[in-house]
C-alpha positions as CSV (number, residue, x, y, z in Angstrom):
1,X,113.2,190.2,229.5
2,X,114.9,187.2,228.2
3,X,113.3,183.8,227.7
4,X,115.2,182.4,230.6
5,X,114.2,185.1,233.0
6,X,110.6,184.9,231.9
7,X,110.7,181.1,232.5
8,X,112.2,181.6,236.0
9,X,109.5,184.2,237.0
10,X,106.7,182.0,235.7
11,X,108.1,179.0,237.4
12,X,108.4,180.8,240.7
13,X,104.8,182.1,240.5
14,X,103.5,178.7,239.6
15,X,105.4,177.0,242.5
16,X,104.1,179.8,244.9
17,X,100.5,179.2,243.8
18,X,100.8,175.4,244.4
19,X,102.4,176.1,247.8
20,X,99.6,178.5,248.7
21,X,96.9,175.9,247.9
22,X,98.7,173.3,250.1
23,X,99.1,175.8,253.0
24,X,95.5,177.1,252.7
25,X,94.0,173.6,252.8
26,X,96.1,172.7,255.8
27,X,95.0,175.9,257.6
28,X,91.3,175.2,257.0
29,X,91.3,172.0,259.0
30,X,87.8,170.5,259.0
31,X,86.2,173.4,257.2
32,X,84.7,172.2,254.0
33,X,84.5,168.6,255.2
34,X,82.2,168.9,258.2
35,X,78.5,169.4,257.4
36,X,76.7,172.6,258.5
37,X,73.0,172.0,257.8
38,X,72.1,175.6,258.8
39,X,74.0,176.9,255.7
40,X,72.7,174.5,253.1
41,X,72.8,175.4,249.4
42,X,73.7,179.0,249.9
43,X,74.7,180.9,246.7
44,X,78.0,182.8,246.5
45,X,78.1,185.7,248.8
46,X,80.2,187.5,251.5
47,X,80.0,184.7,254.0
48,X,80.7,181.9,251.5
49,X,82.6,183.2,248.4
50,X,82.0,180.0,246.4
51,X,78.6,179.2,248.1
52,X,77.8,176.0,249.9
53,X,76.6,172.6,248.9
54,X,73.5,170.6,249.9
55,X,75.2,169.7,253.2
56,X,76.2,173.3,254.1
57,X,79.9,172.7,253.4
58,X,81.8,175.8,252.1
59,X,82.7,175.1,248.4
60,X,85.9,177.2,248.5
61,X,87.3,175.2,251.4
62,X,86.0,171.9,250.0
63,X,87.6,172.7,246.6
64,X,90.9,173.4,248.2
65,X,90.8,170.1,250.0
66,X,89.9,168.4,246.7
67,X,92.9,170.0,245.0
68,X,95.2,168.8,247.7
69,X,93.8,165.2,247.4
70,X,94.3,165.5,243.6
71,X,97.8,166.7,244.1
72,X,98.6,163.7,246.4
73,X,97.1,161.2,243.9
74,X,98.8,162.9,241.0
75,X,102.2,163.0,242.8
76,X,102.2,159.3,243.4
77,X,100.8,158.3,240.0
78,X,103.1,160.5,238.0
79,X,106.1,159.3,240.1
80,X,105.3,155.7,239.4
81,X,104.7,156.4,235.8
82,X,108.1,158.1,235.4
83,X,109.7,155.1,237.2
84,X,108.0,152.7,234.7
85,X,109.1,154.8,231.7
86,X,112.7,155.0,233.0
87,X,112.9,151.2,233.5
88,X,111.5,150.5,230.0
89,X,113.9,153.0,228.5
90,X,116.9,151.6,230.3
91,X,115.9,148.1,229.2
92,X,116.3,149.3,225.6
93,X,120.0,149.9,226.3
94,X,120.7,146.3,227.4
95,X,120.8,144.9,223.9
96,X,118.8,144.5,220.6
97,X,116.4,141.9,221.9
98,X,115.7,143.9,225.0
99,X,115.1,147.0,222.9
100,X,112.7,145.1,220.6
101,X,110.8,143.8,223.6
102,X,110.6,147.2,225.2
103,X,109.5,148.8,221.9
104,X,106.7,146.1,221.5
105,X,105.4,146.7,225.0
106,X,105.4,150.5,224.5
107,X,103.7,150.3,221.1
108,X,101.1,147.9,222.5
109,X,100.3,150.3,225.3
110,X,100.0,153.3,222.9
111,X,97.7,151.3,220.7
112,X,95.1,151.0,223.4
113,X,92.3,153.6,223.8
114,X,93.5,155.8,226.7
115,X,90.3,156.4,228.5
116,X,89.1,152.9,228.1
117,X,92.3,151.5,229.5
118,X,92.0,153.8,232.5
119,X,88.4,152.7,233.2
120,X,89.2,149.0,232.7
121,X,92.2,149.1,235.0
122,X,90.4,151.1,237.7
123,X,87.4,148.8,237.5
124,X,89.5,145.6,237.6
125,X,91.3,146.9,240.7
126,X,88.1,147.6,242.5
127,X,88.1,151.4,242.4
128,X,89.3,153.7,245.2
129,X,92.4,155.8,245.6
130,X,94.9,152.9,245.1
131,X,93.2,151.7,242.0
132,X,93.2,155.2,240.4
133,X,96.9,155.7,241.2
134,X,97.8,152.3,239.6
135,X,95.5,152.9,236.6
136,X,97.0,156.4,235.9
137,X,100.5,155.2,236.4
138,X,100.2,152.2,234.1
139,X,98.5,154.2,231.3
140,X,100.7,157.3,231.2
141,X,104.3,156.0,230.9
142,X,104.6,155.0,227.1
143,X,105.1,158.5,225.6
144,X,107.8,159.5,228.2
145,X,109.4,156.1,227.7
146,X,109.8,156.8,223.9
147,X,111.5,160.2,224.7
148,X,113.8,158.6,227.3
149,X,114.7,155.8,224.9
150,X,115.6,158.2,222.2
151,X,117.8,160.1,224.6
152,X,119.4,156.9,225.9
153,X,120.3,155.8,222.3
154,X,121.8,159.2,221.6
155,X,123.9,159.2,224.8
156,X,125.0,155.6,224.2
157,X,126.6,156.7,221.0
158,X,128.6,159.5,222.7
159,X,132.4,159.1,222.7
160,X,132.8,159.0,226.5
161,X,130.2,156.1,226.7
162,X,131.9,154.2,223.9
163,X,135.3,154.7,225.7
164,X,133.8,153.4,228.9
165,X,132.5,150.3,227.1
166,X,135.9,149.8,225.4
167,X,137.6,149.8,228.8
168,X,135.5,146.8,229.8
169,X,132.6,148.5,231.6
170,X,129.2,146.7,231.3
171,X,126.1,148.1,229.7
172,X,124.5,148.2,233.1
173,X,127.4,150.3,234.5
174,X,127.2,152.7,231.5
175,X,123.4,153.1,232.0
176,X,123.7,153.7,235.8
177,X,126.8,156.0,235.8
178,X,126.7,157.8,232.4
179,X,123.2,157.6,230.9
180,X,120.8,157.8,233.8
181,X,122.3,161.1,235.2
182,X,122.0,162.6,231.7
183,X,118.4,161.6,231.5
184,X,117.5,163.1,234.9
185,X,116.4,166.5,233.6
186,X,114.1,164.8,231.0
187,X,112.6,162.7,233.8
188,X,111.9,165.7,236.0
189,X,110.3,167.7,233.2
190,X,108.3,164.6,232.1
191,X,107.1,164.2,235.7
192,X,105.9,167.8,235.9
193,X,104.2,167.7,232.5
194,X,102.6,164.3,233.4
195,X,101.3,165.7,236.6
196,X,98.4,167.7,235.2
197,X,97.3,164.7,233.0
198,X,97.2,162.5,236.1
199,X,95.1,165.1,238.0
200,X,92.6,165.4,235.1
201,X,92.3,161.7,234.6
202,X,91.8,161.2,238.4
203,X,89.0,163.7,238.4
204,X,87.5,162.2,235.2
205,X,87.6,158.6,236.6
206,X,86.0,159.9,239.8
207,X,83.4,161.8,237.9
208,X,82.4,158.6,236.0
209,X,82.2,156.6,239.2
210,X,85.4,154.5,238.8
211,X,87.6,156.6,240.9
212,X,87.8,157.9,244.5
213,X,85.2,157.1,247.1
214,X,82.2,159.4,247.2
215,X,83.0,160.3,250.9
216,X,86.3,161.9,249.9
217,X,86.5,165.6,249.2
218,X,87.6,165.1,245.6
219,X,87.0,167.5,242.7
220,X,85.5,164.6,240.6
221,X,83.1,163.7,243.4
222,X,82.0,167.4,243.7
223,X,81.4,167.7,239.9
224,X,79.5,164.4,239.9
225,X,77.3,165.6,242.8
226,X,76.8,168.9,241.1
227,X,75.3,167.4,238.0
228,X,72.2,166.5,240.1
229,X,72.0,170.0,241.4
230,X,72.4,172.2,238.3
231,X,68.8,171.7,237.2
232,X,67.8,173.3,240.5
233,X,69.8,176.4,239.7
234,X,72.8,175.6,241.9
235,X,75.4,176.4,239.2
236,X,78.1,177.3,241.6
237,X,78.5,173.7,242.7
238,X,80.0,172.8,239.3
239,X,81.5,176.1,238.1
240,X,84.0,176.9,240.9
241,X,85.5,173.4,241.5
242,X,85.8,173.0,237.7
243,X,87.6,176.4,237.4
244,X,89.9,175.6,240.3
245,X,90.8,172.2,238.8
246,X,91.5,173.9,235.4
247,X,93.7,176.6,237.2
248,X,95.7,173.9,238.9
249,X,96.3,172.0,235.7
250,X,97.4,175.1,233.9
251,X,99.7,176.0,236.8
252,X,101.5,172.7,236.5
253,X,101.6,173.0,232.8
254,X,103.3,176.4,233.2
255,X,105.7,175.0,235.9
256,X,106.7,172.1,233.6
257,X,107.2,174.4,230.6
258,X,109.3,176.8,232.7
259,X,111.5,174.0,233.9
260,X,111.9,172.7,230.4
261,X,113.1,176.2,229.2
262,X,115.5,176.4,232.1
263,X,116.8,172.9,231.6
264,X,117.4,173.0,227.9
265,X,119.3,176.0,226.6
266,X,117.6,176.0,223.2
267,X,114.2,176.2,224.7
268,X,115.2,179.3,226.7
269,X,115.9,181.2,223.5
270,X,112.3,180.8,222.3
């Protein structure tokens, strides 16, 4: 099996798994959200494969709802981050001074401690879903911006772009019609590879108390609540949500890597 076929199969399996999570959570309805005090703190068994929490909510259903919430937050945060990275990279193509300013902003963001920046932004914005989305988006764009800037500078030196400029086209025209379409595959791959980081940091911020509201069925909330229950022997409250979060992150990593192999011919030969 060639590298391209392997990437296609792996990408299809990853996309199918993500779709299955979304459909399963939609089919569950209020299961995993509504309390059932008659089934409190049950260990994993036939009726509840992942057990139940202290309010009798099924942990499998609740974890699926949490993954869907993480996917929603990660989708918006990664999309905003890619948009910021693209705008900064395109600014680099508007001239030397603009490139210097964009490089300074990018280097300044990269110099800040990542987790500390996330916590400060989320705290300053008051916490909650919106604050987590903004904090993740603002803190994740610099590395992608560097990649896109390098691609932009390479395409700018291409003969067809130089011909367009010689015919009187503006830099903005060249960026919009020649460079931006060329950068689209890198933007898409960057989005997919940024997605798992956004999901992990959303869960981490929520676990530390700076993220989503405790009433939301978020993985970070479940892990935070589980820390108070592990000493009582309720290990399943932390194990299964953590494993599902890890599986979702690895699935997106596999999807992004597969798309990169399919998009760039050299990668497909590896």
